[in-house]
Each structure stands twice: as structure tokens, then as C-alpha cells.
N, C-alpha and C positions, 0 to 999 in steps of 0.2 A: 859337343859336336857343332860344327858351323852350320847355321840355318841358311837356306837359299835367300838370296836378296829379294825374290819375289814374294817370300813369306813375311818380310819385314814391313812394318808400317812406319811411315814418317810421322814424328811428333812435332807440334809447333815448338820453336825455341824462342822464348821471350825474355828470359832472364839468364844471367851468368852469376853465380855465387850470390843470388838474391837481389842483384841489380839489374834494371832494365836494359835491354839492347837499345842503341841509338839508330834511328833511320828506318825502323820497320822490325820485321821478325825473321828469323831463320827456321831451319828445321833440322831435326836429327833423327837417327836410328841408333839404338844400342846394338852393336855388333856381337860383342861377346863379354862375358864377365868371368873372372877367375877370383881366387881367394886373395891374389896379390894385386888386382887391378881390374881395369875395364877398357874397352875400346868403343868409341863412337864414330859414326859417319856424320859429318856435319856439313850443312849447306847454308851459305849466306848469299842473298841476292846482292848485286852490286849497290853500295852505299850503306849496307848495314854494318854496324861495328859493335864491338863489345865495350862496356866502359872499362876504364883501368880497374883492375882487381888483382887479388892474390888469392892463394888457396892452400889447403892443407895437404897437397899432394903434388908430384911432379907430373907435368904433362909433356908429351912429345907430339908435335904437329906434323903431319906429312901431307903436303899439298897434292892433290889428285888433279885439279883443274882450276883455272882461273888465276887471279892475282890477288895476293893479300899484302896489306902493308900493316906493320905492327911495330911494337917497341917492347923490349924487355929490360927492365931496370934503366930505362931512358935511352936505350940504344935502338935506333930505328933500323928497319930492314924492309925490303920488298921480297915477297916469296912467290915462286912460280912453280908449275908442276915439276915434282921431283925434288923440290927443296924441303927442308925440315928445320925445325927450331924446337928448343927445349924452354919450357916455362917452369923453372925450378920452384918448389914450394916456398911460400913466403915471399916471393919477388913480384913486384907490381908489374903488370903487362897489359897489353890490349891488342886488338886485331880488328882490322877494317877490310871489307871486300872492295877491291877497286873494280872488279868485274864479278859476275856470278862465279862463286867459288865453292869448291868442295874439297874436304880434307878428312883424313882419318886422324883421331886424337886418342892417344893412349894415356891412361892415367893410372898412376901407381905411387903409393899403395892405394887400395880402395878408398875412395873418399868417404869421409865421416857422414856426409849427407849428400844428396843429389846435387852436383854441381851446375847442372843446367836444367831448365824447365821451360 
């Protein structure tokens, strides 16, 4: 059952796949977990970026607000509200917040270890 947003607590986001974020820290909320995957709400302030990384699951990013710049397997793109991108398992990618940005990130299958902290 979906929890109300007011019941959820933001957690600091300092690492992605064990690597430190660049330019500061973000924050996240775990929205839902299922046997086949999970969903996070993620916020990066302007200037915060993930390091280039890959992982053992697929991620689908859906931008709610702000502007993100990133690359998947060396192909760069800018994402705005309503845009989405797939980060396939095992493929190098990164993301940077050009403005304060928020997105929902779906991960499947369920990651072998917590991908963000």
C-alpha cells in the first residue's frame, strides 16, 4: 500500500554504487519496494552530480522538476520535466543537476545491495 508523502522521511544521498557524489549531496525517499524492484524519489540541488557508474539492475528515470544533464554509454542528453531515460544494467552512465531537480527512479530487478546511500 502506498504511504502518504507526509509520512516519508528524506534521507541524505551521498553515494551512488559506493562512489561519492560530486558537488555536494542530494536526498532520497524510498517510495515503494516489490519483489521485482523498487522506486525512489530523488532530489539533487543544482550542481550535484553522480560519478560515472554502472550497476546490476536497470533504472528508469522520470523527471518531475528541474533540468538534468547526463550520458548513457557516452551519449549525452538534457532532460526536463516529463522526460525519461533508461540506464541499462552494466552500462556506464552519470547525471548532473543543472537546476534543483527531482525525479522518480525505478530499479529492476531488486538491486543486490542498496544502490544509493
